[in-house]
C-alpha positions in Angstrom: 9.9 -23.4 -38.4 11.3 -23.2 -34.8 14.6 -21.5 -34.4 16.7 -23.6 -32.0 19.2 -22.2 -29.4 21.4 -23.7 -26.9 19.7 -24.8 -23.7 20.1 -22.9 -20.4 22.3 -24.5 -17.8 22.1 -23.8 -14.1 25.0 -21.6 -12.9 27.0 -22.7 -9.9 25.6 -21.0 -6.8 28.0 -19.2 -4.5 28.4 -19.6 -0.7 26.1 -21.4 1.6 23.1 -20.4 3.7 23.8 -18.0 6.6 27.2 -16.9 5.2 27.6 -13.5 3.5 28.4 -13.8 -0.2 31.3 -11.8 -1.5 30.0 -8.9 -3.7 31.9 -10.1 -6.8 30.5 -13.6 -6.5 27.0 -12.3 -5.9 27.2 -10.1 -9.0 28.5 -12.9 -11.2 25.7 -15.3 -10.0 22.9 -12.7 -10.4 24.0 -12.0 -14.0 24.2 -15.8 -14.8 20.8 -16.3 -13.1 19.2 -13.5 -15.2 20.6 -15.1 -18.3 19.3 -18.5 -17.3 15.9 -17.0 -16.6 15.6 -15.4 -20.0 17.1 -18.3 -22.0 14.9 -20.9 -20.2 11.8 -18.8 -20.9 12.5 -18.7 -24.6 13.2 -22.5 -24.5 10.0 -23.2 -22.7 8.0 -21.2 -25.2 9.4 -23.4 -28.0 8.8 -26.5 -26.0 5.2 -25.4 -25.3 4.6 -24.9 -29.0 5.9 -28.4 -29.7 4.0 -30.0 -26.8 0.7 -28.4 -28.0 1.3 -29.8 -31.4 2.1 -33.2 -30.0 -1.1 -33.1 -27.9 -3.2 -32.2 -30.9 -1.7 -35.2 -32.8 -2.3 -37.6 -29.8 -5.8 -36.3 -28.8 -7.5 -38.9 -31.0 -5.8 -41.8 -29.2 -6.2 -40.3 -25.7 -2.5 -40.2 -25.0 -2.1 -36.4 -24.6 -3.2 -34.1 -21.8 -2.0 -33.6 -18.3 0.0 -36.8 -18.2 1.8 -36.1 -21.5 4.3 -33.4 -22.6 1.8 -30.5 -21.8 1.8 -31.5 -18.1 5.6 -31.4 -18.0 5.6 -28.0 -19.7 3.1 -26.6 -17.2 5.3 -27.9 -14.3 8.4 -26.4 -16.0 6.5 -23.1 -16.3 5.7 -23.2 -12.6 9.3 -23.9 -11.7 10.4 -21.0 -14.0 8.0 -18.6 -12.4 9.2 -19.6 -8.9 12.8 -19.0 -10.0 11.9 -15.7 -11.7 10.1 -14.5 -8.5 13.2 -15.4 -6.4 15.4 -13.6 -8.9 13.3 -10.4 -8.4 13.8 -10.7 -4.7 17.5 -11.2 -5.1 17.8 -8.1 -7.3 15.8 -6.0 -4.9 18.2 -7.1 -2.1 21.3 -6.5 -4.3 20.1 -3.0 -5.0 22.7 -2.4 -7.7 25.6 -3.4 -5.4 24.6 -1.2 -2.4 24.8 -4.1 0.1 26.4 -4.6 3.5 27.0 -7.6 5.6 23.3 -8.1 6.5 22.2 -7.8 2.8 24.9 -10.3 1.6 23.8 -12.8 4.3 20.2 -12.3 3.1 21.3 -13.0 -0.5 22.7 -16.4 0.6 19.5 -17.2 2.5 17.4 -16.3 -0.6 19.6 -18.6 -2.7 19.9 -21.6 -0.4 16.7 -21.3 1.6 13.5 -23.1 0.8 11.7 -22.0 -2.3 7.9 -22.1 -2.0 5.7 -21.8 -5.1 2.0 -22.8 -5.3 1.3 -25.1 -8.2 -1.9 -25.8 -10.2 -3.9 -28.4 -8.1 -3.9 -30.8 -11.1 -0.1 -30.6 -11.2 0.1 -31.2 -7.4 -1.2 -34.7 -7.9 1.6 -35.6 -10.3 4.3 -38.0 -8.8 7.1 -35.7 -10.0 6.0 -32.8 -7.9 8.1 -32.7 -4.7 5.3 -31.9 -2.2 1.9 -33.4 -1.4 0.7 -29.9 -0.3 1.2 -28.4 -3.8 4.3 -26.4 -2.9 7.9 -26.7 -4.1 10.0 -27.6 -1.1 13.4 -27.1 -2.8 16.1 -24.5 -2.8 16.7 -22.1 -5.8 19.6 -24.2 -7.3 17.6 -27.4 -6.9 14.6 -25.8 -8.6 16.8 -24.7 -11.5 18.4 -28.1 -11.9 14.9 -29.7 -11.8 13.9 -27.3 -14.5 17.0 -28.3 -16.5 16.2 -32.0 -16.1 12.6 -31.4 -17.2 13.6 -29.4 -20.2 16.1 -32.0 -21.3 13.5 -34.7 -21.0 11.0 -32.7 -23.0 13.5 -31.9 -25.7 14.3 -35.6 -26.1 10.6 -36.6 -26.1 9.6 -33.9 -28.6 12.7 -34.4 -30.7 13.8 -30.8 -30.2 17.5 -31.2 -29.4 19.4 -28.0 -30.2 20.8 -28.2 -33.7 23.6 -25.7 -33.1 25.0 -27.5 -30.0 27.8 -29.7 -31.2 28.3 -33.2 -29.9 31.4 -32.2 -27.9 29.5 -29.6 -25.9 26.6 -31.9 -25.3 29.0 -34.6 -24.0 30.6 -32.1 -21.7 27.2 -31.2 -20.3 26.4 -34.9 -19.9 29.6 -35.4 -17.9 28.7 -32.5 -15.6 25.2 -33.8 -15.2 26.4 -37.3 -14.3 28.6 -35.8 -11.6 25.6 -34.0 -10.1 23.8 -37.3 -10.2 26.7 -39.0 -8.5 26.6 -36.4 -5.7 22.8 -36.9 -5.3 23.2 -40.7 -5.2 25.7 -40.4 -2.4 23.1 -38.9 -0.1 20.3 -41.3 -1.0 19.0 -43.6 1.8 20.3 -47.2 1.8 17.0 -48.6 0.5 17.2 -46.7 -2.8 20.9 -46.0 -3.1 21.7 -49.3 -4.7 19.1 -48.9 -7.5 20.3 -45.4 -8.3 23.9 -46.5 -8.2 23.1 -49.2 -10.8 21.4 -46.5 -13.0 24.4 -44.2 -12.6 26.8 -47.0 -13.6 24.8 -47.8 -16.7 24.7 -44.1 -17.6 28.5 -43.9 -17.1 29.1 -46.9 -19.3 26.8 -45.5 -22.1 28.6 -42.2 -22.0 32.0 -43.9 -22.2 30.9 -45.9 -25.2 29.6 -42.8 -26.9 32.8 -40.9 -26.2 34.9 -43.8 -27.7 32.7 -44.0 -30.8 33.0 -40.2 -31.2 36.8 -40.4 -31.0 36.8 -43.0 -33.8 34.8 -40.6 -35.9 31.4 -42.3 -35.6 28.2 -40.2 -35.8 26.8 -40.4 -32.3 24.1 -37.8 -32.5 21.4 -40.4 -32.4 22.9 -41.9 -29.2 23.3 -38.6 -27.3 19.7 -37.7 -27.2 18.4 -40.8 -25.5 21.3 -40.7 -23.0 20.4 -37.0 -22.2 16.8 -38.0 -21.6 17.7 -40.9 -19.3 20.2 -38.8 -17.4 17.7 -36.0 -17.0 15.1 -38.4 -15.8 17.4 -39.9 -13.2 18.5 -36.5 -12.0 14.9 -35.3 -11.7 14.0 -38.4 -9.7 16.8 -37.9 -7.3 16.0 -34.2 -6.8 12.4 -34.9 -6.3 13.2 -37.8 -3.9 15.5 -35.6 -1.9 13.0 -32.8 -1.7 10.2 -35.2 -0.7 12.3 -36.7 2.1 13.2 -33.2 3.4 9.6 -32.2 3.3 8.5 -35.4 5.1 11.1 -34.8 7.7 9.8 -31.2 8.2 6.3 -32.6 8.3 7.3 -35.1 11.0 8.9 -32.3 13.1 5.9 -30.1 12.6 3.6 -32.9 13.6 5.5 -33.6 16.8 5.6 -29.9 17.7 1.9 -29.5 17.0 1.0 -32.6 18.9 2.9 -31.4 22.0 1.2 -28.0 21.7 -2.3 -29.6 21.4 -1.6 -31.9 24.4 -0.8 -28.8 26.5 -3.8 -26.9 25.2 -6.1 -29.9 25.7 -5.0 -30.3 29.3 -5.5 -26.6 30.0 -9.0 -26.6 28.3 -10.0 -29.6 30.3 -9.1 -27.8 33.5 -11.1 -24.8 32.3 -14.0 -27.0 31.5 -13.9 -28.6 35.0 -13.8 -25.1 36.6 -16.7 -24.0 34.4 -18.9 -27.0 35.3 -18.2 -26.5 39.0 -18.9 -22.8 38.8 -21.9 -22.4 36.5 -25.2 -24.0 36.0 -26.0 -24.8 33.3 -22.5 -25.1 31.9 -21.5 -25.9 28.3 -21.1 -29.6 27.6 -18.6 -29.8 24.8 -16.2 -32.8 24.5 -12.5 -31.8 24.8 -10.7 -34.1 22.4 -7.6 -35.9 23.5 -4.8 -35.8 21.0 -3.3 -39.0 22.5 -6.2 -40.9 20.8 -4.5 -40.3 17.4 -1.5 -42.4 18.4 2.2 -41.6 17.8 3.4 -39.5 14.9 4.0 -41.7 11.8 7.2 -41.5 9.8 6.1 -42.0 6.2 5.3 -38.9 4.1 1.8 -40.1 3.1 0.9 -41.1 6.7 2.2 -37.9 8.3 0.2 -35.8 5.9 -3.0 -37.5 7.0 -1.9 -37.2 10.6 -1.4 -33.4 10.2 -4.9 -33.2 8.8 -6.3 -35.0 11.9 -4.2 -32.7 14.2 -5.8 -29.7 12.4 -9.3 -31.2 13.1 -8.4 -31.6 16.8 -7.1 -28.0 16.9 -10.4 -26.7 15.6 -12.3 -28.8 18.1 -10.2 -27.4 20.9 -10.8 -23.9 19.7 -14.5 -24.4 19.9 -14.4 -26.0 23.3 -12.1 -23.2 24.6 -14.4 -20.5 23.2 -17.5 -22.1 24.7 -16.2 -22.5 28.3 -14.3 -19.2 28.3 -17.4 -17.3 27.1 -19.5 -18.9 29.8 -17.1 -17.9 32.6 -16.7 -14.4 31.1 -20.5 -13.9 31.2 -20.4 -14.6 35.0 -17.6 -12.0 35.4 -19.5 -9.6 33.2 -22.7 -9.9 35.3 -20.8 -9.2 38.4 -19.2 -6.1 36.9 -22.6 -4.9 35.7 -24.2 -5.5 39.2 -21.4 -3.5 40.9 -21.8 -0.6 38.4 -25.6 -0.5 38.9 -25.1 -0.5 42.7 -22.7 2.5 42.4 -25.3 4.3 40.2 -27.9 3.5 42.9 -26.0 5.3 45.6 -26.0 8.4 43.3 -29.7 8.1 42.7 -30.8 7.5 46.3 -28.0 9.6 47.9 -27.4 7.0 50.5 -23.7 6.6 50.0 -24.3 2.9 50.5 -23.7 0.5 47.6 -26.2 -2.0 48.9 -28.9 0.6 49.2 -29.4 0.0 53.0 -32.2 2.1 54.4 -31.2 5.3 56.2 -34.7 6.5 57.3 -35.2 9.1 54.5 -38.0 9.3 51.8 -36.1 6.7 49.7 -36.3 3.9 52.2 -38.6 1.7 50.0 -36.4 2.2 47.0 -33.3 1.5 49.1 -34.8 -1.7 50.5 -35.8 -3.0 47.1 -32.5 -2.2 45.4 -30.6 -3.6 48.3 -32.6 -6.8 48.3 -32.1 -7.3 44.5 -28.4 -6.5 44.9 -28.0 -9.0 47.7 -29.9 -11.8 45.9 -28.0 -11.3 42.7 -24.7 -11.2 44.5 -25.5 -14.4 46.4 -26.6 -16.2 43.2 -23.4 -15.2 41.4 -21.2 -16.2 44.3 -22.8 -19.6 44.6 -21.1 -22.7 43.2 -22.5 -23.6 40.8 -24.1 -20.3 40.0 -27.6 -20.4 38.5 -27.0 -18.3 35.5 -30.6 -18.0 34.4 -31.6 -16.6 37.8 -28.5 -14.4 37.9 -29.3 -12.8 34.6 -32.9 -12.2 35.7 -31.9 -10.6 39.0 -29.3 -8.4 37.4 -31.8 -7.3 34.8 -34.4 -6.7 37.5 -31.9 -4.5 39.5 -31.2 -2.6 36.3 -34.8 -2.1 35.4 -35.9 -1.1 38.9 -33.0 1.4 39.1 -34.0 2.8 35.7 -37.6 3.3 36.9 -36.5 5.2 39.9 -33.9 7.3 38.2 -34.7 10.8 36.9 -32.5 13.2 34.9 -32.6 15.5 37.9 -31.5 12.8 40.3 -28.7 11.7 38.1 -27.5 15.3 37.5 -27.6 16.0 41.2 -25.8 12.8 42.0 -23.0 13.4 39.6 -22.2 16.9 40.9 
């Protein structure tokens, strides 16, 4: 036997983003948020039991599973976890009331800012999840209201309306919910506003009829449940639609910014590639993708998601091309540096004081001539355009090997004193 209790209702959030919340308002909200968290968790536990029982009953007909009540319970659990995590951050910031201006502004940001929570990949494919990327792109109050709507819908579907909530209280909650729906309808785009306005009108009319029947003493308990379910479903659809549009707008902005960045990077890498081809032989031959080939940034949520994926592919290709051309040019600079270092070491070994190892008429004339010739040839090859990198590597290696063969510990010790 399941013991019923009144459902949790989202408390009214204080302030707005970027504005410091008065301490008394913050304390009141945090207490209400903690109560909502605890009460919703108990409610979800009861709904989970009922949903599992319903899934067992429907398993033979194939109507249960992820598209049935269990899926909504899992989504509700994910929402609850996101809200509970944000509550922990709020409490850490509140620090038992030891807050200044900066902390109170941070509280408002945590309340009204975007709430991200990774969902189960199977849930991310559901049409009622407000992000194609598997993240909740809603604020804390929106996530809580979405949880309220899901819980109400589940209670109606599973026939678990609270027994101890009287009709008057349920009707009062319905009025408040329809006002929230009215506010959400007002900000809907024109192409969907009319449809939601008609739904809201129908809900208002049904609520008015139930109120009138209740005033006449009629038993309206059987009418309130379906109305609660329909109102919850409408509010949920509006919240999800609003969050999806906001996420799509952010995706469009992000796509435009990323496209502009890739255009600049692509132009710079093409310049680098041209310099590499003119400077080195052989040079890498990697194609540098042109982001303009992708076309303009789309506006629809589905299309912009695919466009962002293509931009990510272009970015990876640009990274590969950049690394290849930059590494090739770096090798030429590295060979030049090594050659100069070997030449300086040669002056210490031969004692000529001449980096090129030019002969000075002493006993090391042959060594000086050989080192000098290798140095000059390697230098000429590296200075040529394009530089023959295979020959340059061989000459620098030959200079190093010849120098090593002529170096002795005694020579090196004497040369470093």
